[in-house]
N, C-alpha and C positions, 0 to 999 in steps of 0.2 A: 484495507491492508493495515496491519498492525505493526509497529515496531518498537523495541527497546534498547537505548543506549544509555551505557552508564559513565560518567565522567567526562572530562572535557573532549579527551582524544575520540571517544566513542560518538559524542555528538556531533564532532568535525566530520567523522567518516560517515556517519548517518545523512548529514547535510549534504555531503557531496553526491550519495548514492540517491537521495530525494529529487537533484537535480535530473538525474538520467531516467527516474521513473515517471516523473512527470511529463519529461519530454516524450516517454513513450506512451503513457496514459494521463494526458491533460486534465481529466476529471477525477484523478486519484483524490481519494480520502484516506489520510493516514493519522493514526490515533496511537496512544500507550505513554511510554516514558522517554523523555527526552530533554534537549537544552535550547540555547538560545539559537543557534545556528538552524536546528530543525524547526523550531517556532517560526524563524522568519521566512521558512519556506511553507507555511501554512498547515505545520505539524500541530495537531492537538495534544498537548501535553496533559496528561492527566495526573501524572506525578514529575517533577523535576529530575533531570539525570543525577543530580547532586546526592539525592536519596541513596544512590548506589555506589558512591565513591569512597568505598571502603577498601583498603589494602591490608592483608596480613591475616592471620589465623586469629590471633586474640583481637585485633580490631574489629573481625567480622563479629565475633561471639558477641561482643558489646552490643552490637546493633541487630543480631540475629533476629529478635522478634518482631523488630520493626520491619526488616527486610522481607522476612517470610511472610508476614502479614499482607505487605503490598503485593508479593508475587501471587497469593492467593487470592486477594481482591482483583488484581488485574485478570487473572485466568478466569475466575467467575464471570467477571463484566464481559470479557471477550466470548465466552460461550453463549452469551444470551443471543435470542435470534436477533434482535435490534443489532449488535455489535460484532457479530461473529464474522471475522475477516476472511478473504479469499486466500490469503498467505500471511503468515507470521516471520517477520524478519528480525533475528535477535543479533543485534550489533555488539560483537565482543562480549564483556562481561560473561564469560561461559558459566561461572558459579551461579549466577542468577538465571540467565538466559537458557541453559541446556536442560534444566529441570522443568522450566515452564514450556519449552519446545516438546518436550516428550509429554507433559500433560495435555498440550493441545493436540499433538499429532495423534495420540491415542483417542481422542474425540473427532479426528477425521479432519483437523484444520491442516494445510501443507504448511510446511516449516522449511526456512533457510536459514544457516547460520552464517554470518559476515565476519570474517576473519577467524581462520583456522586456530582453535586453541593450541598453544606452542607444545604439543605433544614431542617433538623432536628433540624440545629443551629440557623438559621437566614434567612430571605426572603423566606418565604413558597410559596409565591405568584409565585417562579420560577418553581412549579411542571408543571402548564399548558404550559408553554414555553418549558419545557423539553419534554413533551408528543408531542408537536407540531414540535418537532426539532429532536429528536433522534430515529432511528429504533430499537436502544439497547444500554443500558448503561452497560458498565464495572464497577464495583463497587469495591472499595479496602478496604471497611469495611464490616462485615459480616450481620449486621442488615439492611443494605440498601436495598438488592434486595427485602424483603418482605413490606419494606415502600412503594418501587416504585410499587411493583404489586398491592397494595392496590389501587392505582391510574392509572393502567392499562398499567404501562409502563414495556416493557420486561427489565429485567436485570439479570446480570451474577455475582456472587461475585467471584473475581480472586485473592485475597489476595493484600496485598501490596508489590510492587515490591522490593522494600529497604529491606523487612524483609527477602527476599533471597540474597541480595547483602551484607547485614550485618552480620557477623558471630554472633552465638548465644554467644559464648565467645571471645569477641575481645582480641586480643593480645596486652596488653596495654605495655608491656615491649617493644617488636619490634617497635611499634608508637613512644614510647619515643626515642628509640635509632636512629631511623630515623629522628625524629626532633631536635636531641642532646640535649635532657633532661635529667638530671640526674634519677636513679629509685627513689631516696628519694625527689625529689623537689615535692612541692605543687602546682598545675598547675591549674590556671584558664582561661577557654576559655571564648573569648567575640565574639559573633556571632550578630551584629547589622543589620543584614539582607544583601538581594542582590540587592536590588532596591536602585537607588538613593534618592529616597524618604525616603526610611526608614532609611538610613545613616544620612539624613539631621534631622530627627527628634529624631534619638536614638542614633547615633554614640557619640556626646560630652557628653550625659547622660552617656553612658557606661564608656566611659574612665575617666570621672569625679568620676564615682563610682569605678573603677579601682585605681584610685589614692588615693581616701579615704582608700581603703583597704590595699594599699601598706603602707599607714602612719601608719597604727595599725599593719602590719604584714611586714615588709620588705622583709621577704624571699619569699613572693609570687612571681610566674612569672605568665606572662599574655600572651596568645597566641591569636593571630587573623587572621582566615584565610578570604582572601579578593578575591572578585573578581578584576580581572585585572584592570576594567575600573574605580574602585573605590579605588585602592589601594592608590594613591597619595593623595586623599581626606581623607582617612583614617590616612595617616602618617601624615597630617598636624594637625589633630584633637589630635592625640596622641602626638605630640610635644608641641602643647598649653598646653596640661595637665601636661606636665613635667614629664613623665614616662619613660623616657630614657631607659637604657638597662633591666628594668624589664619588658618591653613589646616588643613582637616582633610580626611583620606582616608578615604572610607568603601566598603567592600567591595559591589560591586554597585550596587544602588539607584539606579540612573541616572535612572528614571523620578520618584522622590522626590525627587531632587535637582532635577532640571528643573523640576518642580512648584513647588519653594520658592524657586527662586532669583529674582533680578530680571533678569538678564542673564547669558548664557553666552558664553564665549570656548570654541570647538567645532572640530574636526577635520572636514573636509569628509568627508561620508559618510552614511550612513543616519541617524545622530544627528542631524544638521542638520533632518532631516523629523519625526523625534520633537520636537525643539526648537520646530518650527513648529506641530505639533498640539497643544502644551503652551502655545502663544501667548506664547512667550518670544523677546525680541529676543536677537540674536545677532550675534557676529563669526566668520565662516568664516574657516581657515587651512589651508594644507596646506604641507608642505615633504618634498622626497625626495630620493633619490639623482639628482644633476644630470643624469647620462646619461639615466634614465628619464624625467625631467622634460621635455629636449628631445624625445624620441622621443613622449611623450605629447601635448605642446604641438602638435606638426606634426598630430596626428589630430583636434584639437579642431573642432566644426563650430558651436559655440555661443560666444558671449561670456562665458557663466555657466558656475561648475564646482558650485556648491552647488546643492542640490535645491529649497531654497525659492524662489531665483532663478529658476531653469528653469521650475518649475510657474508663478510669478507671471509669468515672461516679462519679468522686469525687475530691476535691482539694488534688491532690497527691503532686502537686508541687506549689509554690506561683505564683500567677499573679499579675503583678503590672501594671497597664493600665492607660493610658493619665496623669492626674493630679498625680495619685498615684506613678508614676515612676520618683520619685527623687532619684539623686544621691545617697543621704543618705539612703534612702529605699532599693535601689538596693545592695548598698554594704553590709547593716545590714543583708539582707535576704540571700545573697551568702554565707557571713562568716558564717551563721547560720547553712549552711550544713555542714561545715569543724568541726564543733563543736559537730556534733550529729552521730557519725559513726554506732550507732545502726539503727538510723532513714534511714541513706543512705542503709544500708544492707537491711533493709524492703522494700525501693523503688525498689532496684535493682531485689529483689525477685519478684516483682510486674510486674516489666517491664519484666522479661523473660517469665513470663507466657502470657503478651501481646504479646511478640515476637513469642512465639507458635500459638497463634491464627491467626496472619497476616500472617504466612507463608505458602504459598501455590506455586503450580507451577505456578505462574501468566502468564509467557510467554506462555505455552501451552495452559492454560485455556483461556487467551485472544485469542490466535490464533484460538481455536474451535468455539469460539463465534461469531468471525469475519467471519469466514468460513461458519457458518450457516445463518448468515446475507446476504453473498454474494450468498447462494444458494436460497434465496428468501423466 
């Protein structure tokens, strides 16, 4: 079996998927591109998932030759007799995986794509590429299989793996004890993203917003879960903003931080869904290369960007995008949650209902679907 997972969120999803696959096939051998969570489960990573952790049209262009070279080398290696997989599973990363899946499928390799590309949000032209590339799509949102079926694409709703990993009632007290936080402290979690490009465009904005909040409310504590490779960069930004002991950067532990916090200032992406499953109010922000933003904005199909808003079909949390993501606006919207306990409680109830909708036996359902693909 071969898998490709790009960036931190894909590594997390693929790791959870591997648990289900190994339960079904204990002698499973899995190779390809992956991260630490996959390697912990015996995955043979020929390249690290960080190689694919690039977002935005202009940013991708800067790394285009390297990424295309990796895809070509991986395709050629998988098509040798010794390495030919029974099935290839592309985990998210559609710009990389769909073309690879199409090439492998054309050579008779069965292909599965895990996480339906968000054709319902933007870039609907991808539907033809999905049809050409994937024998089956594993969907993490309940409305997606019907949408794909209308286009003649086989798909199965497997729930979102994170909905099973994250408890319905997170233990806030235990998380605070683990992180050395007092029960009565007011904690703001700051998550500027797991990619270098995200930190480049959002890190300083988020820390400047934290500095503004701290001036108004000196008792606030700020926690930042950092990808190890980006920790030094984030520490430098924090020092420049003069936050001192009010802000602490911890390596990893994003789930503990989201459990412990009162509110989070967070980059748009999978982490926003994690925050929703932890029932935490949030302010979603994003900023990127201006040309990439213009291109992406023209392809949007919905008014929302953040997953919690998309899934709730409403602006249940604020979104501050591109030029709107100023430190002052970020600070103002984050503090507004702390001043509205009734609104926070209503949001948490809505997120609990969402959690139940997404909670399925993902590992078993995914293994069932993959088994049917293997049976032809």
